ZAMARGU-4260 file (C-alpha; in steps of 0.2 Angstrom, whole numbers, plus 5000, padded with zeros to 4 digits):
<rodrens>
0) 4233/4647/5162 | 4229/4654/5179 | 4243/4665/5187 | 4247/4664/5205 | 4255/4680/5210
5) 4260/4678/5228 | 4276/4670/5234 | 4278/4659/5250 | 4287/4668/5264 | 4284/4685/5256
10) 4271/4698/5262 | 4255/4698/5252 | 4255/4710/5237 | 4245/4726/5238 | 4234/4731/5224
15) 4246/4739/5212 | 4259/4725/5216 | 4247/4712/5211 | 4242/4721/5195 | 4260/4724/5190
20) 4265/4706/5193 | 4250/4699/5184 | 4253/4711/5169 | 4271/4706/5168 | 4267/4687/5169
25) 4254/4689/5155 | 4262/4702/5143 | 4276/4701/5131 | 4282/4719/5136 | 4278/4728/5152
30) 4284/4741/5164 | 4284/4743/5183 | 4287/4760/5190 | 4293/4759/5208 | 4294/4776/5217
35) 4305/4776/5233 | 4300/4763/5246 | 4286/4755/5236 | 4294/4737/5236 | 4301/4738/5219
40) 4315/4725/5224 | 4303/4714/5232 | 4292/4714/5216 | 4308/4710/5205 | 4312/4695/5217
45) 4294/4689/5216 | 4295/4690/5197 | 4311/4679/5196 | 4302/4666/5207 | 4286/4666/5197
50) 4293/4666/5180 | 4304/4651/5185 | 4289/4642/5191 | 4279/4646/5175 | 4294/4640/5165
55) 4295/4623/5174 | 4276/4620/5171 | 4278/4624/5153 | 4293/4613/5151 | 4283/4598/5159
60) 4270/4601/5145 | 4281/4603/5129 | 4299/4598/5135 | 4306/4615/5130 | 4318/4623/5142
65) 4315/4641/5147 | 4326/4652/5157 | 4326/4670/5165 | 4340/4683/5163 | 4339/4697/5177
70) 4350/4712/5173 | 4353/4730/5178 | 4365/4744/5174 | 4377/4741/5188 | 4385/4727/5197
75) 4378/4735/5213 | 4360/4734/5208 | 4361/4716/5201 | 4370/4710/5217 | 4357/4718/5228
80) 4343/4708/5220 | 4353/4692/5219 | 4356/4693/5238 | 4338/4695/5241 | 4334/4680/5230
85) 4346/4669/5240 | 4342/4676/5257 | 4323/4678/5256 | 4318/4663/5245 | 4331/4651/5253
90) 4327/4633/5248 | 4313/4639/5238 | 4324/4650/5227 | 4327/4644/5208 | 4344/4638/5203
95) 4353/4655/5201 | 4370/4660/5196 | 4379/4677/5196 | 4389/4680/5181 | 4402/4694/5181
100) 4412/4702/5167 | 4430/4695/5163 | 4438/4710/5172 | 4431/4705/5188 | 4436/4687/5185
105) 4454/4693/5181 | 4454/4704/5197 | 4450/4688/5208 | 4462/4677/5197 | 4475/4689/5189
110) 4483/4684/5172 | 4502/4689/5171 | 4505/4704/5160 | 4486/4708/5158 | 4483/4727/5160
115) 4465/4726/5166 | 4464/4740/5179 | 4462/4755/5168 | 4451/4766/5179 | 4450/4769/5198
120) 4432/4762/5198 | 4439/4745/5194 | 4453/4745/5207 | 4442/4741/5221 | 4430/4731/5212
125) 4426/4713/5217 | 4413/4700/5216 | 4400/4701/5230 | 4407/4692/5246 | 4390/4685/5252
130) 4385/4678/5235 | 4402/4670/5234 | 4400/4662/5251 | 4383/4656/5245 | 4391/4648/5230
135) 4382/4657/5216 | 4397/4667/5208 | 4400/4658/5191 | 4419/4661/5190 | 4422/4654/5207
140) 4410/4639/5204 | 4420/4633/5189 | 4435/4632/5200 | 4427/4623/5214 | 4432/4605/5218
145) 4422/4592/5208 | 4419/4603/5193 | 4425/4595/5177 | 4438/4608/5172 | 4442/4614/5190
150) 4459/4605/5192 | 4466/4611/5176 | 4460/4629/5179 | 4467/4628/5197 | 4484/4623/5189
155) 4484/4638/5178 | 4479/4650/5192 | 4493/4643/5203 | 4506/4645/5189 | 4499/4663/5185
160) 4500/4667/5204 | 4518/4662/5205 | 4522/4672/5189 | 4513/4687/5196 | 4524/4687/5211
165) 4540/4686/5201 | 4533/4701/5190 | 4530/4711/5206 | 4548/4707/5213 | 4556/4711/5196
170) 4549/4728/5196 | 4561/4732/5211 | 4576/4725/5202 | 4588/4731/5189 | 4584/4724/5172
175) 4599/4712/5172 | 4594/4704/5188 | 4576/4700/5184 | 4570/4682/5184 | 4561/4675/5169
180) 4542/4672/5169 | 4536/4655/5164 | 4519/4660/5157 | 4519/4660/5138 | 4506/4668/5126
185) 4500/4650/5121 | 4496/4647/5140 | 4485/4662/5140 | 4476/4657/5124 | 4473/4639/5131
190) 4468/4646/5148 | 4455/4658/5140 | 4448/4644/5129 | 4447/4633/5145 | 4437/4646/5154
195) 4425/4648/5139 | 4422/4630/5139 | 4420/4628/5158 | 4408/4644/5159 | 4397/4638/5144
200) 4395/4621/5152 | 4392/4627/5169 | 4379/4639/5164 | 4368/4625/5158 | 4365/4621/5176
205) 4355/4636/5180 | 4338/4643/5177 | 4340/4661/5182 | 4356/4671/5177 | 4360/4687/5185
210) 4372/4699/5176 | 4373/4717/5170 | 4364/4723/5154 | 4381/4725/5145 | 4386/4707/5149
215) 4369/4700/5143 | 4377/4701/5125 | 4392/4691/5131 | 4397/4676/5119 | 4398/4664/5133
220) 4381/4668/5140 | 4373/4668/5122 | 4381/4651/5118 | 4375/4643/5134 | 4357/4650/5133
225) 4354/4649/5114 | 4335/4649/5111 | 4331/4646/5129 | 4329/4664/5136 | 4310/4666/5139
230) 4311/4681/5150 | 4322/4696/5152 | 4320/4707/5168 | 4329/4724/5167 | 4330/4732/5184
235) 4334/4750/5187 | 4330/4753/5169 | 4327/4771/5172 | 4346/4772/5174 | 4350/4762/5158
240) 4353/4771/5142 | 4343/4765/5128 | 4357/4755/5120 | 4361/4747/5137 | 4343/4741/5138
245) 4343/4735/5120 | 4358/4723/5123 | 4348/4709/5133 | 4332/4712/5123 | 4340/4709/5106
250) 4354/4697/5110 | 4343/4685/5119 | 4328/4685/5108 | 4317/4684/5124 | 4299/4682/5122
255) 4294/4692/5137 | 4302/4708/5143 | 4299/4717/5160 | 4307/4734/5163 | 4307/4739/5182
260) 4313/4757/5187 | 4308/4774/5190 | 4311/4788/5177 | 4308/4801/5191 | 4324/4796/5200
265) 4341/4795/5192 | 4343/4795/5173 | 4357/4787/5163 | 4374/4795/5165 | 4379/4802/5148
270) 4397/4809/5148 | 4395/4817/5130 | 4384/4833/5131 | 4380/4832/5113 | 4374/4814/5115
275) 4364/4819/5130 | 4356/4834/5121 | 4352/4822/5106 | 4341/4811/5117 | 4353/4798/5124
280) 4349/4803/5142 | 4331/4797/5139 | 4330/4779/5145 | 4319/4766/5136 | 4309/4765/5152
285) 4305/4784/5151 | 4301/4783/5133 | 4287/4770/5136 | 4282/4777/5153 | 4268/4787/5145
290) 4259/4771/5139 | 4247/4767/5152 | 4243/4750/5144 | 4261/4745/5147 | 4265/4753/5164
295) 4259/4750/5182 | 4265/4762/5195 | 4267/4755/5213 | 4258/4768/5224 | 4260/4763/5242
300) 4277/4767/5250 | 4283/4758/5266 | 4299/4769/5270 | 4295/4787/5274 | 4286/4795/5288
305) 4270/4803/5280 | 4277/4821/5282 | 4293/4817/5273 | 4283/4808/5258 | 4271/4823/5256
310) 4282/4835/5246 | 4290/4822/5234 | 4274/4814/5231 | 4266/4830/5226 | 4281/4837/5216
315) 4286/4821/5207 | 4272/4809/5207 | 4256/4819/5205 | 4251/4816/5223 | 4249/4797/5219
320) 4263/4791/5231 | 4254/4787/5247 | 4261/4780/5264 | 4255/4762/5267 | 4249/4766/5285
325) 4252/4779/5298 | 4265/4769/5308 | 4278/4770/5293 | 4293/4780/5298 | 4287/4784/5315
330) 4301/4784/5329 | 4296/4775/5345 | 4303/4790/5354 | 4302/4805/5343 | 4318/4816/5343
335) 4316/4832/5355 | 4323/4843/5341 | 4307/4840/5331 | 4297/4850/5344 | 4304/4866/5336
340) 4296/4861/5319 | 4278/4857/5327 | 4283/4838/5329 | 4286/4837/5310 | 4302/4827/5307
345) 4308/4837/5293 | 4318/4854/5294 | 4327/4866/5282 | 4342/4875/5290 | 4346/4891/5282
350) 4365/4894/5280 | 4373/4908/5271 | 4389/4900/5268 | 4403/4902/5255 | 4406/4889/5242
355) 4424/4884/5237 | 4429/4876/5221 | 4442/4861/5224 | 4450/4847/5214 | 4446/4830/5221
360) 4450/4812/5217 | 4435/4801/5212 | 4434/4783/5206 | 4434/4790/5188 | 4449/4802/5191
365) 4451/4820/5196 | 4437/4832/5195 | 4432/4850/5199 | 4420/4850/5214 | 4413/4862/5227
370) 4413/4863/5246 | 4405/4874/5259 | 4413/4876/5276 | 4398/4884/5285 | 4387/4870/5280
375) 4400/4857/5286 | 4400/4866/5303 | 4381/4865/5303 | 4381/4846/5298 | 4393/4842/5312
380) 4382/4852/5324 | 4366/4843/5319 | 4375/4826/5318 | 4383/4828/5336 | 4367/4833/5343
385) 4357/4818/5336 | 4371/4806/5342 | 4375/4814/5359 | 4359/4823/5365 | 4346/4812/5356
390) 4355/4795/5357 | 4353/4791/5339 | 4364/4777/5332 | 4377/4786/5320 | 4375/4771/5308
395) 4357/4775/5305 | 4361/4793/5299 | 4366/4797/5282 | 4375/4813/5278 | 4373/4817/5259
400) 4378/4830/5246 | 4379/4831/5228 | 4397/4836/5228 | 4412/4825/5230 | 4422/4838/5238
405) 4409/4841/5252 | 4408/4823/5255 | 4427/4821/5257 | 4428/4836/5269 | 4413/4829/5279
410) 4421/4812/5281 | 4438/4821/5287 | 4429/4832/5299 | 4418/4818/5306 | 4434/4808/5309
415) 4443/4823/5317 | 4428/4825/5329 | 4430/4807/5335 | 4416/4799/5326 | 4422/4782/5319
420) 4405/4776/5313 | 4396/4787/5300 | 4389/4786/5283 | 4393/4800/5270 | 4387/4797/5252
425) 4384/4807/5236 | 4366/4808/5231 | 4370/4798/5215 | 4377/4783/5225 | 4363/4784/5238
430) 4349/4778/5225 | 4342/4762/5232 | 4348/4766/5250 | 4338/4771/5265 | 4342/4777/5282
435) 4332/4782/5298 | 4339/4800/5296 | 4347/4810/5282 | 4356/4826/5283 | 4357/4834/5266
440) 4370/4848/5262 | 4367/4858/5246 | 4383/4867/5246 | 4379/4881/5233 | 4378/4898/5240
445) 4379/4917/5235 | 4378/4933/5246 | 4361/4940/5245 | 4366/4956/5235 | 4373/4945/5221
450) 4357/4935/5219 | 4347/4940/5204 | 4328/4945/5207 | 4323/4938/5190 | 4337/4925/5186
455) 4338/4918/5168 | 4340/4899/5165 | 4359/4902/5161 | 4361/4911/5177 | 4353/4897/5187
460) 4364/4884/5178 | 4380/4894/5183 | 4375/4898/5201 | 4365/4882/5206 | 4372/4869/5195
465) 4365/4851/5196 | 4357/4854/5213 | 4342/4859/5202 | 4342/4842/5194 | 4324/4836/5198
470) 4329/4818/5198 | 4343/4820/5210 | 4332/4831/5221 | 4319/4817/5222 | 4332/4804/5227
475) 4339/4815/5240 | 4322/4819/5248 | 4316/4801/5248 | 4331/4792/5257 | 4325/4796/5275
480) 4313/4785/5285 | 4311/4795/5301 | 4318/4812/5299 | 4326/4824/5286 | 4337/4839/5289
485) 4341/4850/5273 | 4355/4863/5275 | 4357/4876/5262 | 4355/4894/5257 | 4336/4897/5254
490) 4339/4915/5247 | 4348/4906/5232 | 4337/4891/5231 | 4321/4900/5228 | 4328/4905/5211
495) 4324/4887/5206 | 4306/4882/5204 | 4307/4865/5213 | 4317/4872/5228 | 4306/4887/5229
500) 4290/4876/5231 | 4300/4866/5244 | 4304/4882/5254 | 4286/4888/5253 | 4280/4871/5259
505) 4292/4870/5274 | 4289/4889/5278 | 4270/4885/5278 | 4272/4871/5291 | 4285/4880/5302
510) 4300/4869/5297 | 4312/4882/5292 | 4325/4889/5304 | 4341/4899/5304 | 4356/4888/5307
515) 4359/4897/5324 | 4342/4892/5330 | 4343/4873/5326 | 4344/4860/5333
</rodrens>
């Protein structure tokens, strides 16, 4: 069988993209490493289209139905690719559906008395609005007019909604004045059975199913796709723990598996230190990444200005990551502040600040975090200059830190200064994102007299913390397209090997300034 690897309406593949896609189409098991800006998402979307096309051709020959499951570690990562398929492929898109976990369904359609919101991270969770508008969210589809079980499901939803209002009202009343709730336990059993039936039947209408890796083992999904899943594509696989990756592979019995990711960026988040030390932090992608017969690395990046790409390419990718052409990341009108750095759009601002330890609220609960007021002042100074003196759209700037406390303080200060449009993210939440300009605040600081000349590993862990995590450094340094400003204490940072090399590189090119000199 000949393999067509280009997709109508998409840019033609470069050499590595061509090789990666062809290998994926022809192999039972393959890996695609997508460093920052190399078109990893494009490649995933193309594979969805091409696998579906091959499945249709095979079905014409032998009558056997074949389907694709596209999954990833988070709803955010899966939603991103599903949106691309819908928007970029348009009427050429396969018949796709986005399946969410029951917790999301119950958020959209609450069941009386069901305690589903156990963590802060779920309280703001909801299915993707655009995908819902495009009619590809499964739990909304089964409720839409004309679907076989829609009327009965809608009746249950209306009844539950009325009871939820009563429950909410009852919370304000003394016990003896509370109204009775009509929903019985039997109603909930019947409702769940109805949802199961409707979901399984509806899934039969789709050729490509988008879900998280953990949901790929869902009984409804497995019942609906029994012996029909030909391909499993796991996106952002470098962020999946091995057990997470194994769920779709084992549960579906897929005949072809493609892992897409980058083990040089964020690793799986493992809460247990013991589990992490025993190897759970190593993803399936990383485990197989040394096998050259399985893995293809995408080497041309289309995001960063060449000077921004140079250091991470050398430090993390053995110098293989190249800018596709000289025009990438070049501003039509370069910012005047880069004149100080020999027209190189990357700068390190040296700030000897003082870090504070604070308790902050996060999606997962309260945590100990750190902030640095001197660095906040410098971030505001650079941000204000870029917006007011250089005319940069504030929405094209991302302010970033690895510490939640610093991010919270930065949001508060930017708001106080009258900025209503801005982006502030942690490094972890920024993976997959890109902005014209990034201001990166490192937070950690010590007075010069307290910094060890020959620090031990333990000293570095205590005083630098996770700002020395190579994976997070890589992510932080590769989000900016046109300009990068790093703010930190170089005296402390040079205790770490990677940061020492970065400081040396920036010094060599005349890109390091005392905070008072820049911008």
